[in-house]
N, C-alpha and C positions, 0 to 999 in steps of 0.2 A: 649328349648323357640323358638316358631316362632314370624314371625312379627303379630301385632296386638293382641297379647295375652295378652298385659298388658295395661291399660287405666286409665286415670283420669276421663273419661267422663263415668258416668252409663249408658247414653244412647247405647254407643258402647259396654256394656258387654256381654257376650256370655257365653254359658257353659264351665266349666273348665280356664275361662280367669281370670287374676288376677288383682285387682282394688287398686287403691292408691287413698287413699281419701287427698285432700288437701284443705286447708282452705285459701280463700284469703279474699279481703276486701267486697265483693259484695255477696260470695257465700260461702258454708262449705260443701265440700265434702262428711262430716261423715253424713248430712242429708239422703244419699242416699243407706248407706251401707245394709239396707234392700232391697233395690228394687235390689241392687247387689246379694244379696244372693238369691232372689226369680229367678233370673236369673240363678243361679248355678254356680255363681264365685266359683272358686277353691281354693282362697285366697284373703284374704284383708288386707292392710296395714292400720292401724289406729293410728293417735296420741293421740287419746282417748283410757283408758284401757277398757276390755270387762265390767268391772262393772260402768265405766261410760258411755259407751254406753246404757247398759241395761235402767241404770238411765235417759239418755236423751231421750229414746223412750217412756219411760212409762210416762215422764213429757208431752210428745208431743200428748198423749192419743193415741198411737198405739193400732191397732186392737192386741186383744189377741193373735189370730194365728202368726201375726207378730212378736211380743215378743218372743213368743215359738219357732220361726225359729230362730230368733235371738239367744238365751239361747242355743239352739241345735247345735248352727255351731260354739260354742266357740273356738274348734279345727283350725277352718280358718282364726280366727283373730288373727294377730299379731300386737303388740303396737311399734310402733318405735318414736323415737327423732322428727324426722320431715320427713314429709311425701313426701315434695319436695325432700330433700336429698336422700330419699331409691329411688324416681321414678329417679333420674339422676345415682344412684348407677347401677339400674337394666339396665338403657339404655347402662352405659360404658360398663357393663359385655356382654350385648349382642353384644355390637360393637367389643369387644375382642373377642369374640365366632365367630364373621363372617370375622372378621380381614380383612377390605375393603381398599384399599387404600384411605385415608381420605384428604380430601381437604377441609380449613376452609378460608372462606372470612369475612372480616370486613374492615370498613371506616364509613366515614362519609356521603357518597354518593355512589350510584353506586354498593350496594353489590348484590341486585338483577339481575340488568341487567347482572354484569360478572356473577353471579350462571348460570343465563338462557345460556349465551355464551359458557360456559363450558359445560353444560348440551348439547348444541347443537353440539358441535364437539365431545364430549368423546360419545355419545349414538352410534356413527357409529361402535366403535371399543370394546367397553365395557357394561356389565352390570352393569350400572349405577342407583343409587337413590338418588334424592333430594328432598328438601319440594318445594310441587307445591304452597304451600302460603307461606306467609311471616311470618314463623315460626323461628324466630333468637332471642329468649329469653330463660330465665332460664326453661320454660316448654317447648317452642317449639323446642328447639333442641334435647332433648332426647324423644321429641314425633316423630321428624322426623328420628330418631335413630331406634325408636322399631319398625316403620312402613316399614323398610327396609327387603325387602326379603332375604332370606338365601344363594340365589346364587350372590349376589351384589359384583361386583369388585371394584367398584369407588363410595366412597360416597362423595356428594358435600354437605357441611353445611356452612350456611349463620349466623353470630353472630353479633348482635347488643347489644348497652350497653347504659346504664343510668349514669353509676358512675364508681367510681373507682373498681377493683376487680371482675366485672362481665364478663368481657371477659374472665379472668383466669378463673372463675367458668366454663364459657363454654369451655375452653381448657382442662380443667381437665375431663370433661365429653367425648369430641371428641377425644383427644388424636392427633391431626392432624401431617400427613407427608408434606403437604405442606399446607404453608400458604399465603395468598392474602391479602394486605392491600392497598384497592383501593385508598384511599386519607384521608387525615388528615384535615379538614376542622374546622367549626364552629358550628356544630350541638350538642345539649346537652351544650354549653359553658356557659348556665345559672346553669348548677347543678356542672360542672366542673371547672368553674371558670377561665381557661386560656386555649390555644391551646396546649401548655405545657403538661398540664395535660390531655388531649384528647389524646395528642401523645403516652403518658407514658400509658393509657388506652387501647390503641390499639395495644403497642407493648406486651401485657399480652397473644395476640394469640399463641406465641411460649412458652409461659410457660411451657405447658405439650407436647411439640412437641416431636414425635416418630420417629426412623428411621423404615424404612419399611422393614420388615423381610422376606416376602415371597411374591410369585408370580413372574411373568417374566419380570421383570424391572432389566436390566443389567447396567443401568447409576446409579452411586451411589451418588445421589444428596441429601445427609441426612439433614431432617429438612429444606429445602428451603424456603427463605424467599422471595416472589416476591414484589419488591416495586418500582412504579414508579421513575423515574430517577431525576424529580424536588422534590420528597420527600427524596429521599436519602439524596441530598443537604442539605434539612430543617432538616431531622433528624440530619446530621453528626455535622452541626452549632453548633446542642445543647449540642454535645459531647455524645449523646444518643448511637451511633453506636459502639462506642469502647466495652462497655460492650457486647453488643450484637453477637458484634463479635467473643467473645472469647467463645460463647455456640453457635454458629450457621452458618452453611457454607452459605453464601449470592450468589444469583445469580444477577448480575447487567445487566440490556439491555436497548435500547432506546426506547421510546414511539413515538418517531415522526414519524414513518411510516404510512401514511394513509391506514386504512382497508378498504373496500368497503363493506356498509352494507345497508341492504333494510329498512332503517329508517334514518331520520333527527341524524345527528350526530353531535357532538363539541367535544371539545379537552378532555374532561372528559371520555365521552364513548370511543372515539379513544384510549386514555392511556389505558382503561380497557381492550379492545379488543387485543391491543398489549399483555398486561400482561397474557391474557387468551391464547393467541397464545404460550406464552413463557411457560407457565405450561403446554401446553399438548405436546410441544416439550420435556419435561422431560418425558413425558410417549411415547415418539418414534412415535409421530405423525407428519409427515413432514406439514411445515409451510404452504404450498401451499395448503394442504389436510384441514388444519384447517381454512385457508383464502376462499375455496372453501365451506366450512362447512357453516360460518359465512354470506356467500351470502345469505342465507336461513333463517338465524335468523330474526325472527318476534318479536315485541316487544308484551310485555303483556300489559292488561288492564291497562289505566292510566299512562303508562311509554314511551309514543312516538307512540300510534296509530294513525292515520291519517284517517280524514273522510272528506265529502263535503256535502254540500247542494244543493239545487234546485239553486239558486242564485252562484254554484260555489264557496262559501265562502269553505275556507280550514280551518279545525279546527286541531290542535296537540295538543293531550291530554296528558298532564303529570301532571294530576291533583293528583296522588297518594301520592305523596310526595315533597320536596321542602328545597332547602338551599338557602341562599343568594349566594353562590359560582353555584351552579347549575342553578341558575334563571339567573345569569349574563351570564354565558356559553352558554345558551337557547337562550337568545336574541342577542348575540355578532354571534350566526350562523345564525340565519335567516335573520339577517342584511346584514351580509356576503353573504349569499346562495341566498337570495330573496332581492335583491337588488332595482330592479325595480318595485316590486308588494306592495300595500299598505299592512301594517303590523298593527295587533292590540295584544299589551300585555296584557292579562288579568292575575292579581295576588290578593292575599288577605294574609290570615293569613300565615305566615312563622314562626311555633312553634318551640320551643326548640331550640332556638337563640338568642343571644342578640338583645335587642330591638333596641339599636342605630346601630348596623351592619346591620339589616332589614330596618332602615329607611335610611340608607346612600344608601342602593341597591335602593331601591324605588326612590330615588334622583337622583341618577345616570341613572336611565331608564328615569326619565323627561327630564333630562339633553339631552340624545340623542334624544328626540322627538322634540327639539328644532332645529336642523338640517334637514331642509327640505328635504334636498338630501336621508335621513334615510327612508323618508316614514313610520313615525312611530309614533302611538298612544298607550297612555299607560291609562288602566283602571283599579284602585286601588281600590279594593272592600273589603278591610282591615275593620274588624268590622262592618260590614253590616250583616242584618240578611238574611236568605234565600228568602225572599220575595223583599227586596230590590236588591239583588246582581240580581236575575232573572230580576226585572225592568230595573235596568239601563245598565245590559248586552245586552238586548234588545233594548234599545234604542240606545245604541252605535252601534248595528249593522244595525239599522232602520230596525228592525225585529216586528211585531206584537206578535208572538207567537214562543217557541222554534223551531229551526230549525229542518227539517226531514232531518237526517243525513245518510250516507252509508260510511262504509269503504272503504278506497281504500288502494292501496300499495305505497310504495315511488317511484316505478318505473313509476306509476300513477300520482303521485303528477309532477315528472319530466316531463311528457309528457304534462300537463296543462300549467307547465311553459313554454315549449317551444312554445304552440300553443298561450300565451299569454292570457290564458283563465280564470286566477285566478282573481276574484273579490278581495277579501281580504283574506289575510293568518291571522288567529287567534291562538296563541298561549296561551294555559292556562298552569298556573303552581303555585301551592300554596300546604300548607299542606293540607293531607287529611281531616282533620277536618274543613276546609274551605270549604267542598262539593262544589267545582265548579265543579264536574261532574255530578251535577244536572242541571247545566246550559244548559249541550247537551243532556241530556235525551238519552244517548246512547242506543240502541235497544239491548235486551239481544239475540235475534239471528239476528244476524246481515248477511247481505246480502252483500258481496262485490262487490262493483262496478268495470266496467272495461271500462278502458278507448282506445277508439281506435283512 
């Protein structure tokens, strides 16, 4: 079994590959089974029996030749109770076959950034595999695993959740050797009810933790859980750690060292960088080497990229996602780092959070604007449609049309700051569904500007 031979997407099926039919709210993978047979798939996993499939396609008035293809392919079709469970089982079996050291990352915020940081460091020493997209759910995690090359030494997985039991489900697929909880915030509190329940859900990441039994790793850090120092204190006050300590060896560390990054940082990002360096030290990478790698770390789209326009307005794009905690951290960071420059905070819908917590965060930012020394303005575009959002955004910046922007580096931003050349610093952060990225019209082929 090799990477890419198993898929739930009929468009990617090739000769001799395996198709797993999934049924979702908006699609039914069983509708594409004949298409996969036409592409000469070697096996089909279906929740419907062979007889039910024949009946289904006859009612859909499929061409006789397609019904004939289906009936002649009976031996290729295997009925399963759950296509999703079968897909996850195939992924787990493939992962066991390759047997990479597996690092799993969860947390209310910062999962993707931590994953990308780890990849930046580890790629210099190991053959690594990690999800390039935000594949962190019950379908995305097995998809990432099944795309793993056979020579992978380190697998890095991101795990998201919307309720209790979901991280446990992902942990059972991944069987991680090292786990990282970036933070325990309020994301999904509307589903889980309390921060304590969120904490319980995140700790499920070690439910299926495994010892690493192969490879050239001499340090015996079995089932290591890396936790931010302040979170350890939080967990301990809830007496949750005593149960944990009976089953897992914990490694504690300080998150206070400032790590040099080519991006606007804050306490949360800095804590993630410290945690990542701690993890890489377990794999015998010297801290100085890890820090040097992180100096080359670049944020990905919507997660801290920096742009400037012709008027030297600076745009910090964090439009991919937000929580009340990360929004506050970002605002505090730019107030501290750009104390002399005029600053505009642009936010909108922050979903999957308690509405009262979001409202309180917005009010806290409003309060910060009242202190003239902060040189801060706040544009709240919550519950506005795209047209109104664009109109108010342009009015706030006194622009007649969306700005023409170029990507610049954090070092370039620092040069502009030292030259007192920043007209206004604009920080955009909200949930992806708010579509604040549309305000910037980020060019698909960006030309990075150079500041001399």
